[in-house]
N, C-alpha and C positions, 0 to 999 in steps of 0.2 A: 388214177384221182380218188380223192377222198369225196365220200358221200356226207355230204351236210344238212342236218335238219335245221332252220333257227323257229327259236319258240320264243316267242314275247312274255315277258313277266315282268311285275311293279316288284321292286326291293327295296328295302332299307342299303343305304351306301357311306361305307368307311372309307375313307381316306389314308393310304400308309406313310408314313416320314420314313424315308432310305429301307424300305422294304419291300420285295416284291412274292409274290405266289403265284405258284404254279398249280392246274389238276394234279390229283392226288398227291400234296405235299400236305406234309402238318407244321404249323407253326402256331408257336405261341408269343404273342406282343402283350404289351403293355398300353393303356387306352385311359388319357386324363381330360380328354375337350370333351366338353359339355356336349356336342354335338353328335359326337361319335359314343358318348355313352347313354345317349337317348336311340340314337342307332341301334346298339348293340338290345338295348331293351326291348323296342318296335320288334327287332328280329326274334326276341323269346317268347315274344306273348304270342308269335305265328308260328312257323316252321324250323324256327332256329335256323334260315338262313340268311346269309350278308353277303353284300356286294362288295370285295373288296379291290379300290384302283390304289396304286402309286401316284406321289405327288411329282410335281416336276421338279418342285424346290422345297428340300426337307425343313429349310429354313422357315418358313411361313407357317405361323399358328393358325389364322384363321383363312383357309383357304376359300376361294369361289371356285364357279363352276371351268373358270379358266386353268386353275389352278393343277389337277390331277390329269391323267390322260384317260382317253376314252374307255380303251381295252383294260380290263381287269379278270378276275375268277370271282364265279359265286363259290361259295364256300359254306360249309357246315360247321355252328359252332357246338363244340365239343365240351366245352368247358368252362365258367367264370370263375372266379376269385377275386375278392374284394382285399384290397390291400390298404395300407394306413396311406391317407392323403389324400383318400377321394380318387383312388386309383384303383383301376381291374385289371388284372391280370387275365387274358383270352387264350385259348387253345381253338383252334380252329383246321380244319381240313379243306383243301381245294378239292372242288368237283368237276366245274367247267369253265370254259371261256367266256366271255360276254362282251356285248359292246352297249354304251351309253347310247340311246335312242332319243328319249327327252327326260328333261328335269322334272318331277311333277311338284316335288315342293324342296326347297332349299330355309325355311324359318326355323322348325325344332331342329330337325335333322333334314340330310339329302335324302331324297326319295323318289326314285329313277326308276325308269322303263328303260328296260335292256332286253335285247337282243342275243338269246341264249343260243350257242353252236353245241348240237348232238351229233357226235361223229360217228359214225357210223363201221363197220370195218371194212377196209380195203384191202384188194388182191395186192398179197406182196408178189412183187413180180422180179424179175434179174435185174433192175435197178436199184430197187429199194431194200433189197438184203444186200447188196454190193453195200450201198449206203451204209445198211446197218452195222457191217461186220468194219466196214472203215472207220465208224464213229465209236464203234466199243473197241478199237485198237487203240485209237489217239483220246480215247478218254481213259485205259488203261496206263499209258505213258503219262496222261496228265496227273492221276493217282499216286502214281511213284513221286514226278516229281513235287505235288504240292503235298506236304506233311499236313495238313487239317483233313485232309480225307481218310476215311479209315479203308482199310484193302479190302475189308467185308463189302463194301457198298458195289465193284465190283460183280461180284457174284451176285448180289440179290441184281443189280442191272441186268444182267447177261439172260437170268431168267424170265425178266419179262417179255409175254408172247404180245401183247398189243404194241403195234408201234408208236401209236400215237402219245400212248402212256410213257414207254421207251425214252423217247424223245425229253418227255417234261421230267423226266425222274433226272436225266443226265443233266437238263438246264438246271433244276434244282440245286444242284451239286458244285456250281460254277462259281468260282471266287471273280466275279467279276462285275464291273458299274450298274447301276440300275438302271441305266439308258440301253444298256446292252441286253438285260435282262427284258427289259419290255419291247424291245424288239425281236425277242424269239416269242414273247407271247402274244403278241401283235399277229405272228405270222399262223393262217390259218390252215394253210396248204403245207401237209404232213411232208410231203417231198422236199417244200422249200425251208421249212423249219430244219429237216435233216441237214441240209446242205448249210445251211445258217449256224447250225450248231457245230458241223465239223469245222466251218472256215475258223468260228471265233477259237476253238478248242486247240486249233491249229499255232493261231496268233499269240495266244495265252502259253504255248508249249517254248516257242521264240521268247518269250519274254522271261519264264521259268528257266530256260537255258542262260539267258545273259545276268539275270539274277544270280543263277548258281554262279556262275563265273566271276561275280564282282563277290560275293560272299567266298569263296575260294580265297581269291585274292588278298581281300582285307583280312582274314585269318588266316592266313600266312603271317600277313606283317605282324597283326598283334601277338600270334607264336613267336614270333621272331623278338617283338618286344620285351614279351613276358620271357623269355630265354635268356635276353641281354641283361635283364632286369636279376633274375635268379642269379647266374652267372658273376655280376658285378657284389650281390649281396653276397657272395661265398668269396670271393675274391676280398672283399671287406673284411672277411671272419678269419681268413689266412693271415692277412697282413696286420689282423690285429694278436693275433696267436704267434706272429713271429716278431713282435715290437716294434712294428711299422704304425702303429697309431691307426688313423682312419685310411692311410693311404693318401689318394687321390683324388677319391671319390668325391668330396666335395667340392674341390674345386671345378672338376668334370660338369658336376650337377649346374656349379655355377655358369660356367662356359655355356651348356646347353641352355643355359635358362636365356643366357645373351644372345644365342643363337637364332632362338624360337621368335626372339623381338626384332632384331633387323630384317631387313629386305635385301639378302646379299645376291649376287649372282651365282648360276648353279655352281660353276666351277671352285669359287671361295668357299661354298656349302659342303662340296667335296673336300678338298683341301684340309679345311675344319677339322670334319669327320675321321679326315684320316690321321691328323696329326692329336685328336682327341683319341683314338684309337692307339696310338704309338703311346701316350703318356698313361692308359690305363694300365698298361702292358710294363711300365717303367717301376723299379723298385723305388724306394724312397730317397735312399744315396746315389741313387745313378747323376751324372754329370749334365745329362742330357734332360731332366726335367727343366732346371731352369731355363735351359734355351729355347725348350717346347714353349713354357709357360711366357718365357718372356715375346716368342713371336705371336701368341695369340693375344696376348693384350696388346700388343702393337694394331693388330687388325681389330680388336673389337673398338678399341679405343677414336678408330678413323671417323669420321663425319659420313658414313656412307651414305643417310639417308638426309643426312639433316642441311640446312641451308637459311640464310636469310632470307628475310623479304624484300626485295628491292623498292626503295622509295622512288617512283617514277613522276614527279611530280617537278615537270620542270621550271616550274617560278620558282621553286623552294632551291633545286639544285644549282639554277645561275645566282641565286642572292648567297649562297654557300659559297660559291666559289669567288664571290667578287668580294665579299668579305674578306676571307683569307688571302686574296692575291687581287695586285694591280696587272694590269696588262694580259700577257698569256692568251690573248683571243683567239688564236687557233687551238690549243687545247681545249679552252672551254667549249668552242664549238663543238667539238669532235664528240665529246663527253654529253652533252644535250642531243646531238644528233642520235646518238647511242639512246639515250634515254627513249627519245621519241620511236623511234622502229622498236624498242622492247615494248611499247604500250600497244603497236600494232601486230607483234608477234612476240610470242612466248617464249619460241623455242630459237630464239636466234643466238647462236653462237657468243662468248664474250671475245671482245675485240683485244687486238695485240700491239700496245702502243709501244713507240721509241720515241721517248722525249731526247734528242739532240742540241746540247748548246754549252757554251763557258759555263765553267763553275760558278755558283753562288746565284744565277738566275731563278731560283725556286722547281726544278724539276722534283726534287725529291719531295720537298712541302707541299707540291699542288697534287702528287699522287694521295696524299693523308687527306685532301679535300676533297677528291673524287670520292672518294671510301666515306666520309660522313654526309656528302651528299646524296650519296646513293645508300645510305642507311647499309653497308657492307664492312665485312671485320676486314682490319689492317694488317698485313703481313709484310717485314721488307726482309731480302737477303740479299746482303752484300758478295758482289762477285768479285770485287778488288785483290787480284793474287788468287785467285783458286787456279789450281793448276791439275787437280786429281779430277776425274772421272767420276769416283765413287761419292765425292761432294753432291753429285746432282742425283745420281741413280741408287747410290746405297753399296752397302758389300754383300757378297755372298753368304748365306749362312753356314758355308762349309769354314769360312775363318773363326776364329777366337774372338768374340768381343763385336760381332758385327753389328749392326744398326743401319736402317734405312737413310736413304740419301734425304738432303736439306730440305727438296721438297715437300716430299711425305710428311717430315717433320714438321715444319710448319705449318701443312693444312692440319693437321692433327692439334697443333698448337691454336689454331684458329677455331677449331671446334664448329667450322663449317664447310662445305663441300663450293661455297661461291664465293670466295673474300674476294679482294683485292688484291693481288700479289706483285709488289715492287721488286722488281731485279734490277739494284742498282750497281752502276757501273761496269754495265757488261762491257765496255771495250777494254778493262784491264784484265779481263782474262788471260790467261797460258797456258802453256802446254807442254809435258815432259813424257817422259819415260815411261810415266802412270795413269796416261790416258790424254785425251782432248775434251775437255768439259764443253768447248763450243759445240760439239758434235752430238754430244751427249742432250745438250738443250735442243737441237733442231727439232726433238720428239716433243720435248715440253711445247717449245713454241709453233706448232703446227695444228692450227682447227682440226685439222684431218686426221691426224693420228694422236692426238692427247686424251682422246676420249677413252682410250683403253693402255694409257700409261702403264707400263712394269718397272716397278721396281727392283733393281736386285735382290734386295732382300727379301720382299713381302713376295713376290714371284706370281701375282697376282694382277687385274686387269682395274685401273682407279680412274674413274672419271676426271680427268682435269679441264673437259670442256667448258663447264659452267665457272670460271675463275677467270675475272679480268684482270689480263698480265700487261703491265705498264715497266718499261725499262727505259734506262736511261743510261747516256753516253756524253763525253764532249768531243770525241771524234768518230765517225766512221769508218776513220781510216784500217783501224787496226780488226773492225768486224767481219766476219767470215763473209763472203759475198750469199751461200745459200741459206745463213741464219738473217742476214738482213733482207733478204726476200721475204721471210715470213713475219714480218714486221711492216707496221704501219709508222711510216718516221714522219715526223713535225719537228721541224725545227725550230727552236728560241734563240734568238737574238739576243744580245747585251744591250741593259737598259741605255738611255740616254741620261744628260743631264736634268733635264725633266721630269724622266719617268723616276728616277732616283728620290729627287726631291718629294714628287707624289707618295713612294712606297715611305720615306722615313715622314713624314709629316701623318700621316694615314695607319702605318704598320708599327713600325720601328722605334720611333718615339715614343709612342704610347706604354709598346708591351716593355720597352726597358724601364721607364716611369715605374710601371706595376712589378716587375722583375724585383725593383730597387725598393720596392714597399713608401715609394714617394707618391704624393697627391701631384695632381696637376695646378695646384696653385702654387706648388713648394718650388719650381720651375717655369723658366721663359727661355725657350728656344725660339729665337727667330728665323725666317725663311732665309734672310742674308747668311745667318750664321751655319745654315745648314748648306748653304750652297759653297759656304767658303770653307767645310770640313770637305765637300765632295771633290772640290777642284786643288785644294791644297795639302789633303792630306791621305787621300785616297787614289788609285789609280788602278781602275778594275772594271771588267763586264757588268760583273754582279753585285752586290749589296753586303756581302757578309765583311767586307772589312769598315763598311760604311756604319754597321751596327755596332764592328767593336769599337769603333772611334767615338759613338752615340755613345755607347755602353762606358767606357772611359771618362768621357766629359760629365757624365751623371755620377757616376763615384765619387770623383773629386767637388761635385757639388753636393753630394750626401755628406761628403765630411766637412764640409764648410757649415752644414746646416747643423750638424751635430755638434760640432765643436765651435760654433760662435752664436750656438741658437738663433740661429737666422730663420724667417719662415719664408722667404723668397731669392731664391737667385738666380738673377736677369743675366743670360749667358747671349753675348754679341761677337760681331766680327775683331770688335776693339779691342776684347780680352781673350779670345780665345784661344789665344797664344798660351795664356796663365794655365790654361786646362790640357793643352795638348803639345806646348813647347811651339819651337819655331817648325816654320813651312815646310814639309819635305818635298814638296813637289811644285815648281814653278811653268809656267807657260811664255815659249819666248814669243814677240808679236812683230808682226810682219813687217818690212820696213813701209816707213810712209811713203819716200819717196824713191823713185829707180836711182838705182847705183851701177857704175858701171865695171863689168867683171864678178858681179853678185847675180844669181836668180834664187827664188824660192822655190822650195819643193812640196809637195806632200809625201810623209812616210807612210804606210798602213801599219798598224798593231793591232796587239789582242784589243788592248784595252780604247781603243776609238783611233788613234793615229797621232801623229804630230808635224810640226814645218820643220823644214831641212833650209838649211841658208849654206848655197856653195860659190863658193867664190873661188876665181880662178887668175893667176898672174902669166904675162906672157913674158919666157924665157928661153933660149935657144937651146935645141935637143936635137936627139937622134932619130926621131920619126916614132919611137916605139912607144906602145904604153904598158907601163907599169902599174898593176893594180894589188894594196896594198890589204891585209887585213883579213877577217874571216866572212869574205863575201859570197852570197850564193850564186849560182849559174846563173840566174836571171837578172841580177846585177851586174855577173858580169858582161854578160849579154847586152845589156842597156848601156853600158859605159863605150862596148867598142861600136854599137850602133851609132852613138852621139860622134865618137870620133869619124866614123865612115862620113857623117852627114855634113861635121866641121870640113873636112877633106875636098867633097864636092860643091861646097859652095865658097871657099877662099881661091882669092886669085892670084 
């Protein structure tokens, strides 16, 4: 064990910021604080001894008693040098450890009573010698790993016989945190101090080894980058000499700049790097140059990280949808439900809706309104007559003139990864020897698969899960079952006469008046007139023909206004035939009284239905039933059932 004698003495104290000093250590530092300068002056007046302690926080300008450690080093001032700006440079040498026992004064400067530790020689037994040798070995490794320590330091340390001084000199050469050095300084027992220093150096060696590996890896990357830069510059010079102008250097630099700005999947980055490497090796006249540049342009033009912010205000969405369309309650409710769920969950995938209904009921236009209500970009793709799978997935780059499919093309045009995508007339797709586009649509319209949609041209995964897909169809009969299973079907029925009247008054008439550059006061169309147009000139489930007839009326009215300088044209059921001609459709009235041999029937039609008057006459026959005309199986079966019923009842 260490033999210790504790002597008490009163001595000026100087707190150090970010520095620590050990016995036998020579240190110089600058002093600028008034209290510290006064402490130095007091020390120089007496025996040039000063007690140096380390501050706990280096940022503290005016430290108090609690702001510095208790254990420090009694040091002797060797030299003072005044510098410009009231700063003094001090050279000191550590003498011995000491601990603050009492603060005598802290007004002009810190004057303290310390308990000095005087260490006597200890017996170096086998354990101490083993610690000394182990510490010397790890310190040797530390010097080799740390380039900041001179190699001669090891020779100096190995010649020290005093075991306490041996430990302190090693500790003074360690590049560790000030808190760690303070722990060593506060260790009064020499064996404990040796073990602590050994443990600290061992940890530092592990850290230095990790730093070495990191530096080596970084250096290799830098060397590789410098090598690539040097080779590219050489390649540019060679191409310039060959009359190849600047080669592809500028283009490659532009592509690399775009690549750094985009956050692409790792697979896409590797693919782009591979294509850039191929491009750098090609001559300017190679036909592959255009193919590679077109491919890279397609990749960089896609909205990998760009999307519009959804407007999730349900009141705003309801107002927009009601402004643009009358009725269509189911569709509107589904959109509002989606917006409500989006407010609760930001990670919800876009719905895949299929609007099914007769022509002219507003399937396509409601999709535009949904996009406007949500603040999304709108893109439309007509699938009518599409019979080639490449229309959906694109062509492989092995073909001349290959391009991506219309899905990727439309997303690029939208410049957003979350547009509203309308797939119009999905029931009109067909297939032939070039493939089945309906099968290709299975991946597009599957919420579990379209996150990694792969176009044949790009050969990279692109996320379609943020897109809101809306499809339209007139019938579900021609849509394959697997494709239909992936969509949420919403049926839209035809409009009644009252609904058509409301649509015409609120939307169609004002729209046509505006399109024909007229004012509302120039034209008066009564409700009865619109009813007459609906019943006498159109026969449809939607309102397309109705809009055309209204436009026809307004055009003729505009002609009269311009030709005869009239300010107002009034259109009534009485003068409607002057604008639209004779009535095209008439409705039969049911008989007011029952007649023998005549029965009134109802027939279903796509435009709402009609009445049938079936008349029979009694005549001799053979008992056979003859059906003429192009009757369907249901009608034939009904006729036979009717005949069977008559036979069962006749006497």
